[in-house]
C-alpha positions in Angstrom: 7.3 -10.6 -29.5 4.6 -7.9 -28.4 3.2 -8.3 -24.7 -0.6 -8.4 -23.7 -1.4 -5.3 -20.7 -4.1 -7.2 -19.5 -5.7 -5.8 -15.7 -4.7 -7.7 -13.3 -6.8 -8.7 -10.2 -7.2 -6.3 -7.8 -8.9 -8.3 -5.0 -11.9 -9.7 -3.9 -15.1 -8.3 -5.0 -13.2 -6.0 -7.7 -14.0 -6.7 -11.2 -13.9 -3.3 -13.2 -11.7 -0.2 -12.8 -11.8 3.1 -14.8 -9.0 4.1 -16.4 -8.0 7.3 -15.4 -5.4 9.2 -16.9 -1.6 7.6 -19.2 1.3 7.9 -17.2 3.0 7.3 -20.8 2.5 8.1 -24.1 1.6 5.9 -26.8 4.9 4.8 -28.6 7.2 6.1 -25.8 9.3 3.5 -24.5 9.1 2.0 -21.1 11.1 0.1 -18.7 9.7 -3.5 -16.9 7.9 -2.0 -13.6 7.2 1.8 -14.8 4.4 3.1 -14.0 2.1 3.1 -16.6 -1.7 4.6 -16.4 -3.9 4.4 -13.6 -6.8 2.5 -12.9 -9.9 3.9 -10.6 -11.6 1.1 -8.5 -14.1 1.6 -5.8 -11.4 1.0 -3.3 -8.2 2.6 -4.7 -6.1 4.3 -7.3 -3.9 1.8 -8.8 -0.7 2.7 -10.5 -0.5 0.1 -13.2 2.6 -1.5 -14.0 5.0 -2.2 -17.2 4.9 -6.0 -17.3 8.5 -5.3 -19.8 10.8 -3.4 -21.6 9.7 -2.1 -24.7 7.5 0.5 -26.5 3.9 1.1 -25.3 0.7 0.8 -27.5 -2.3 2.0 -26.4 -5.6 0.1 -26.8 -7.5 2.5 -24.7 -8.4 5.7 -24.1 -8.4 7.7 -20.5 -11.9 7.3 -18.7 -12.7 4.4 -20.3 -14.3 1.2 -17.8 -12.0 -1.5 -18.0 -12.6 -5.1 -16.5 -10.2 -7.9 -14.7 -7.8 -9.4 -17.8 -9.2 -7.2 -20.6 -6.1 -6.4 -22.5 -5.9 -2.3 -22.3 -2.0 -2.0 -24.0 0.6 -3.8 -25.9 4.7 -4.4 -25.0 6.3 -4.0 -28.4 9.9 -5.3 -28.7 12.8 -2.9 -28.0 13.9 -3.0 -31.6 10.9 -3.9 -33.6 9.2 -1.3 -31.9 11.7 1.6 -31.4 11.8 1.3 -35.2 7.6 1.6 -35.9 8.2 4.6 -33.5 11.1 6.1 -35.5 9.3 6.5 -39.0 6.3 8.5 -37.3 9.1 10.8 -35.4 11.1 11.2 -38.6 8.5 11.9 -40.7 7.3 14.8 -37.8 10.8 15.9 -36.6 9.9 19.4 -39.9 7.6 20.0 -38.0 8.9 19.3 -34.4 11.6 21.6 -35.2 9.3 24.6 -36.1 7.2 24.3 -33.2 10.7 24.0 -30.3 11.5 27.6 -32.3 8.3 28.7 -31.6 8.0 27.9 -28.2 11.7 29.1 -27.6 10.5 32.4 -28.0 7.5 31.8 -25.6 8.2 32.3 -21.5 8.4 28.8 -20.2 5.2 29.2 -18.0 3.3 28.6 -20.9 5.2 26.0 -22.4 4.7 24.3 -18.9 1.0 25.5 -18.9 -0.3 24.1 -22.2 1.8 20.3 -21.6 -0.5 19.9 -19.0 -3.8 20.6 -19.9 -4.6 18.0 -21.6 -7.4 16.1 -19.6 -5.4 12.5 -19.4 -2.7 14.5 -18.1 -4.8 16.1 -15.3 -4.6 14.1 -12.0 -8.5 13.4 -10.6 -8.4 15.5 -8.0 -7.4 18.4 -10.2 -10.2 17.4 -13.0 -13.0 17.2 -10.7 -12.0 20.8 -9.4 -12.1 21.9 -12.6 -14.9 20.4 -13.6 -16.9 21.7 -9.9 -15.8 25.5 -10.0 -15.3 25.8 -14.1 -12.4 27.2 -14.6 -10.3 27.1 -18.3 -7.0 24.4 -17.3 -5.5 26.2 -20.2 -5.3 29.2 -17.9 -3.9 27.6 -15.5 0.1 27.8 -14.4 1.5 23.8 -13.6 3.5 24.6 -11.0 4.4 20.1 -10.3 6.6 18.0 -12.5 7.5 19.0 -16.4 4.5 21.8 -15.3 1.9 19.5 -14.6 -0.5 21.0 -12.9 -1.2 20.7 -9.1 -4.3 20.4 -6.8 -3.6 23.8 -5.1 -2.8 24.7 -8.7 -6.4 24.5 -9.1 -7.3 25.0 -6.4 -5.9 28.4 -6.6 -7.5 29.4 -9.6 -11.1 28.1 -8.5 -11.3 30.2 -5.1 -9.7 33.1 -8.0 -12.4 32.3 -10.2 -14.9 32.4 -7.0 -14.1 35.5 -5.4 -15.0 37.0 -9.3 -11.1 37.6 -10.0 -10.1 36.6 -13.3 -8.2 33.2 -13.6 -4.2 33.7 -13.9 -3.0 30.9 -12.9 -1.7 32.3 -8.8 -1.6 29.8 -6.8 -4.3 31.4 -4.1 -4.9 28.3 -1.4 -8.6 27.9 -0.7 -9.3 28.3 3.4 -8.3 25.9 5.1 -11.3 25.0 7.2 -13.5 24.5 4.3 -10.8 22.3 2.8 -10.8 19.8 5.5 -14.5 19.4 4.9 -15.4 15.7 4.4 -16.4 14.7 1.0 -20.0 12.7 2.6 -20.5 16.9 3.6 -23.2 18.9 2.3 -20.8 21.3 2.1 -17.9 19.8 0.3 -18.7 19.6 -2.8 -19.3 23.8 -3.0 -15.5 24.2 -0.6 -14.2 22.4 -3.3 -15.1 24.5 -6.1 -13.8 27.2 -4.7 -15.0 29.7 -1.6 -19.0 28.5 -1.8 -19.0 29.1 -5.6 -20.1 26.6 -7.9 -20.8 27.0 -12.2 -22.5 24.9 -14.8 -26.3 24.7 -13.5 -28.8 24.6 -15.7 -32.0 26.5 -16.7 -34.0 24.6 -13.6 -31.0 25.4 -11.3 -29.5 21.4 -10.9 -26.4 20.2 -12.2 -25.8 16.7 -12.7 -22.5 15.2 -11.8 -21.7 11.0 -12.1 -20.5 9.1 -8.8 -16.8 8.2 -9.0 -16.5 4.9 -8.7 -15.3 4.8 -4.8 -18.5 7.4 -4.3 -20.3 4.6 -5.4 -19.2 2.4 -3.4 -19.2 3.9 -0.6 -23.1 4.8 -1.1 -23.1 0.4 -1.4 -21.6 0.0 1.6 -23.9 3.0 4.1 -27.4 1.1 2.4 -26.0 -2.7 2.9 -25.4 -1.6 6.5 -28.8 -0.3 7.7 -30.6 -3.8 5.2 -28.5 -6.2 6.7 -27.4 -5.6 10.7 -29.7 -4.5 13.3 -27.2 -1.4 14.2 -27.3 -0.3 17.8 -25.6 2.3 19.6 -24.3 2.6 23.0 -22.7 6.3 24.8 -20.1 7.3 27.0 -17.9 10.1 28.2 -14.0 10.2 28.1 -12.5 12.1 30.8 -8.7 12.9 28.9 -7.1 15.1 31.8 -4.2 12.7 32.2 -3.8 11.2 28.4 -3.4 14.9 28.1 -1.2 15.6 30.8 1.1 12.8 29.6 0.8 14.4 25.7 1.8 17.8 27.2 4.4 16.7 29.4 6.2 13.5 27.3 5.5 15.2 23.2 8.3 16.8 22.6 10.3 14.0 23.4 8.8 11.3 21.7 9.0 13.0 19.3 13.2 13.6 19.2 13.0 9.6 20.4 10.9 8.0 17.7 10.9 10.6 15.0 6.7 10.7 15.0 4.7 13.1 17.2 2.5 12.0 20.1 -1.4 12.5 19.1 -4.5 11.0 20.9 -5.1 8.1 17.7 -2.4 6.3 19.5 -3.8 5.8 23.2 -7.6 5.0 21.2 -6.4 2.6 19.1 -3.9 0.9 22.0 -7.7 0.8 24.5 -9.8 -0.4 21.6 -7.5 -3.0 20.4 -6.7 -4.2 24.4 -11.5 -3.9 24.8 -11.6 -6.6 22.0 -8.9 -9.1 23.6 -11.0 -8.7 26.4 -14.7 -9.0 24.2 -13.6 -10.7 21.4 -17.3 -11.0 19.8 -17.0 -7.5 19.1 -14.1 -7.7 16.8 -15.9 -10.6 15.6 -18.4 -11.0 12.0 -21.4 -13.2 10.8 -21.3 -15.7 8.1 -24.6 -17.7 6.8 -25.1 -19.1 10.3 -21.6 -18.8 12.4 -20.2 -16.4 14.6 -16.8 -15.8 13.1 -13.7 -14.7 15.4 -10.8 -13.1 14.4 -7.4 -13.7 16.4 -5.8 -9.9 15.9 -7.6 -7.0 15.6 -7.0 -5.0 12.0 -8.4 -2.1 12.8 -9.6 0.5 10.1 -9.2 4.0 10.5 -11.5 6.3 8.9 -9.8 8.8 6.9 -11.2 11.6 5.4 -9.6 12.0 1.1 -11.6 14.4 -1.7 -12.7 11.3 -3.6 -14.4 9.9 -0.5 -14.4 8.4 3.1 -11.3 5.6 2.9 -10.6 3.2 6.0 -7.4 2.1 5.4 -5.9 -0.7 8.2 -4.0 -0.9 11.0 -3.5 -5.1 10.7 -2.1 -6.6 14.4 -2.6 -3.5 15.6 -2.6 -5.0 19.2 1.1 -6.1 19.3 2.2 -2.2 17.9 3.7 0.2 20.7 2.4 3.7 20.3 5.3 5.2 18.3 4.6 2.2 15.6 0.6 3.2 15.8 0.7 6.9 15.3 3.5 6.1 12.0 1.4 3.8 10.6 -1.7 6.1 10.7 0.3 9.1 9.6 1.2 7.0 6.5 -2.1 5.5 5.8 -3.4 8.6 5.9 -1.2 10.5 3.9 -0.9 7.3 1.1 -5.1 7.7 1.2 -5.1 11.2 1.0 -2.6 10.8 -2.4 -5.0 7.9 -3.9 -1.9 5.8 -3.3 -3.0 3.2 -0.7 -2.3 -0.6 -2.0 -5.5 -2.7 -2.0 -4.5 -5.0 0.8 -4.5 -2.0 3.2 -8.1 -1.7 2.3 -9.3 -5.0 2.9 -10.0 -6.9 6.4 -10.6 -5.1 8.9 -12.2 -6.8 12.1 -13.0 -2.8 14.0 -12.7 0.7 12.9 -12.3 4.0 14.8 -13.8 7.2 12.9 -13.1 10.7 14.6 -15.9 13.1 13.0 -14.3 15.4 16.2 -12.0 16.6 13.7 -14.5 18.3 12.0 -16.4 19.6 15.0 -18.6 17.1 15.7 -20.0 16.7 19.6 -22.0 13.3 19.1 -22.9 11.1 16.1 -23.7 7.6 15.5 -21.1 5.9 13.3 -22.5 3.3 10.9 -20.9 -0.4 10.5 -18.2 -0.7 8.4 -19.9 -4.7 7.0 -19.2 -7.1 7.7 -17.2 -6.0 11.1 -19.7 -5.4 14.4 -18.3 -2.6 15.6 -17.0 0.8 15.3 -16.7 3.6 17.6 -17.1 7.3 17.2 -14.5 9.8 18.5 -15.6 13.6 18.8 -14.4 16.7 19.3 -13.3 18.1 22.9 -14.7 20.3 25.3 -13.6 21.6 28.5 -16.8 21.5 30.7 -18.0 21.0 34.3 -17.7 17.9 35.8 -18.0 17.1 39.6 -15.3 15.4 40.6 -15.7 14.2 44.4 -17.4 17.2 45.7 -16.1 19.2 44.0 -17.3 20.8 40.0 -13.8 21.2 38.1 -13.7 22.2 34.2 -12.1 18.5 32.2 -11.6 18.1 28.8 -14.4 15.8 27.6 -15.2 13.8 24.7 -18.3 11.1 24.5 -17.6 8.5 22.4 -20.2 6.1 20.6 -20.0 2.5 20.0 -22.1 1.0 17.0 -22.7 -2.5 17.0 -24.3 -5.5 15.4 -26.8 -6.3 17.6 -27.1 -9.7 16.4 -23.9 -10.7 17.3 -23.1 -8.7 20.5 -25.1 -7.9 23.3 -26.0 -4.8 25.3 -23.9 -5.7 28.2 -20.8 -6.7 26.2 -21.0 -3.4 24.5 -21.3 -1.7 27.4 -18.7 -3.1 29.5 -16.2 -2.5 26.2 -16.9 0.9 26.2 -16.7 1.5 30.2 -13.2 -0.6 29.5 -11.8 1.8 26.7 -13.5 4.7 28.7 -10.8 3.2 31.8 -8.1 2.5 29.6 -8.1 6.5 28.5 -9.4 8.1 32.0 -6.3 6.6 33.6 -3.0 5.5 30.6 -1.7 3.7 32.3 -4.0 0.5 32.7 -2.2 0.7 28.8 0.8 0.2 29.7 0.3 -3.4 32.5 -2.6 -4.5 30.2 -4.9 -4.0 33.2 
């Protein structure tokens, strides 16, 4: 008996998704829990697994908008489905044999390219690069599994086109600096398109590209934050001499012991978690006329991806060791950039840290991530002359910014919290002793 494949519930407020691509062809045999397709929601990309084993019969096409509960395919029972699939397969056998004979005379790379240029076979990142750069996907040699075109393949072809060369499929990666620009940066679209060159403009010099569901959600969230919260930002600066000394002295041993590098984020995460326990209003949120306090610190870590800003959540951050914080941040960041975060990893945050310093930002005023009441902005580290006692010394300094909802948090609390974070970072032994 056939089994319907329906769009599952995908978290609070998620009612629809875009069927980005099918991972299995119509008539393919599938097994239970094998990924069938990739869905894009306004929070994450999700692989939809098969509920049973059998033969796939697709009811929706890639690119269509589908709603929670809607049927997008069915799985025919193995024997019956196989019988249905065998009839057209048998009729097409002579044609396939003839095609196979022709294919044998072609180079392997040509076969790989032909098998990976259908729109539904391209990943979201590759489709975006191809669309923005105007590269002909059929001329890109895919180096991924089964000849699939990878993001690096597309970027190389786009860079080659942007430099005036022919798109021959040679992998020429984009310069690392432009590729790292956040999606919200005005220059990011050009960087992804290849060396600042975009194509496809109309006679008026304009190019219209639909916003992705994730970008739409980002836009809605930012506007909501500005319209519904009384956002105020307070600033301070941190001397990172002691933190850098600890990293320099123990970085190799830490990595050897725990199998993960010792970065700055674990120090900041730990300092924030301890500070929030002391100033719980900054870890709270407004619900109607109530203030809802959170017992635990579920720390959102902003990650820039080619699809936009993603904020995976580090749960119970106040209980985690430095090594656990570093390993979880690395795992979540990698999953975010690959579009493989689970919806449970993108919800439930109580406070957020964003680091514009990795892109060179000296100072900024971060926007709240509703319904949270606070967000900490980290910035680039600069060596500056500082008055230490009666002497002037060169110290590694960072400006930090706390944006907060003034409806919940008073000025005294916000300033005191930021000072406490500063104290923890300037004397890291306090992080260990929690004093």
